[in-house]
C-alpha positions in Angstrom: -0.2 0.0 -0.4 1.5 3.6 -1.2 0.4 5.5 2.2 1.6 9.0 0.5 -1.0 8.0 -2.7 -3.9 7.0 0.1 -3.2 10.2 2.1 -3.5 12.3 -1.3 -6.7 10.4 -2.2 -8.2 11.3 1.2 -7.1 15.2 1.6 -9.2 15.5 -2.3 -12.2 13.9 -1.1 -11.4 15.3 2.2 -11.7 18.6 0.7 -14.5 18.0 -2.1 -16.6 17.8 0.6 -17.8 13.7 -0.5 -17.7 10.3 1.2 -13.8 9.6 2.5 -13.1 5.7 1.2 -12.6 3.7 4.5 -13.1 6.5 6.7 -15.5 8.2 8.7 -15.8 11.8 7.4 -16.8 13.1 11.2 -13.8 11.5 12.8 -11.0 13.3 10.1 -9.7 16.1 10.0 -6.7 17.6 7.6 -3.4 18.9 9.6 -1.0 21.2 8.1 2.4 21.5 9.5 5.6 22.6 8.6 8.4 20.8 8.1 11.0 20.8 10.5 13.8 20.2 7.8 12.5 21.8 4.8 10.0 24.9 6.0 8.0 23.1 3.8 3.8 22.1 4.9 2.8 19.3 4.9 -0.9 17.8 5.3 -1.5 14.9 7.1 -5.5 13.1 7.5 -6.0 12.1 11.0 -8.4 10.9 13.6 -9.1 13.1 15.8 -11.4 13.0 19.4 -13.2 16.7 20.6 -12.4 17.3 24.3 -14.5 20.6 25.1 -12.6 23.2 22.8 -9.5 21.1 21.8 -8.7 18.8 19.2 -6.4 15.5 20.1 -4.6 13.2 18.1 -2.8 10.8 18.9 1.0 9.8 17.4 1.1 6.2 17.5 1.7 5.5 13.8 0.5 2.2 14.3 2.4 0.8 17.0 6.0 1.8 15.0 8.5 2.3 17.0 9.7 5.9 15.6 7.5 9.2 16.0 5.2 9.9 12.9 7.2 13.1 10.7 4.0 15.5 11.6 4.4 15.4 15.5 8.0 15.6 15.1 7.3 18.8 12.8 4.8 19.9 15.2 7.4 19.9 18.0 9.8 22.1 16.4 6.7 24.6 15.3 3.6 23.8 17.0 1.5 27.0 15.1 -0.4 24.2 12.7 -3.7 24.4 10.4 -6.5 22.1 11.1 -9.2 21.7 8.6 -12.2 20.0 10.2 -15.8 19.6 9.2 -15.8 22.7 6.3 -14.0 24.8 8.0 -10.4 25.8 8.4 -8.3 27.3 10.5 -5.0 28.4 12.2 -4.1 26.5 15.2 -1.8 25.6 18.6 -0.5 22.1 18.9 0.4 21.0 22.7 1.5 17.8 23.0 -0.3 17.2 26.9 2.2 15.8 30.0 1.7 14.9 33.5 -1.6 14.0 35.2 -3.3 15.5 31.4 -2.1 12.8 29.2 -2.6 10.2 31.7 -6.0 10.8 32.1 -6.2 11.4 28.3 -4.4 8.9 27.1 -6.8 6.8 29.6 -9.4 7.4 28.2 -8.6 7.8 24.5 -7.7 3.7 24.9 -10.8 2.9 26.6 -12.7 4.9 24.2 -10.8 3.9 20.9 -8.8 0.0 21.7 -6.5 0.2 19.1 -4.7 2.6 20.6 -3.8 0.6 23.7 -2.8 -2.7 20.9 -0.6 0.3 19.1 1.0 0.9 22.8 1.9 -2.8 23.6 3.7 -3.2 20.0 6.2 0.1 20.9 8.3 0.7 23.7 7.7 4.5 23.4 5.4 6.8 24.8 2.8 7.8 22.6 2.1 11.6 22.6 -1.3 12.9 22.4 -1.5 16.7 21.1 -4.4 18.9 21.7 -5.1 21.2 19.4 -7.0 24.4 19.9 -7.4 27.6 17.7 -5.1 30.2 17.8 
């Protein structure tokens, strides 16, 4: 499977407003980060969970041993763009820490059990990131 091609198709379908092959539109955002080495904008489709005024995303990378590039990018520059539903806006990405991360991570694993499976497949701590409107 060519992940870049799947992402391109998903982004196009999301922006066109129609159905998205194999995904639930109401659980999907487009996150645009700035490349930490290139300075180029990169857009990634991601599942999210709404938590009050913030959107939560998880850098599980399907349990891979390394963090996903989008996470490394937002760590270098937390100014991101979020597209959700029919709206796009600038946001700030903040990795959760301490009790907030622990409580939120437990809730996310209980709500979406596949995150617990991802956690078992890796030795790294899986980051949870809050996106808040800038």
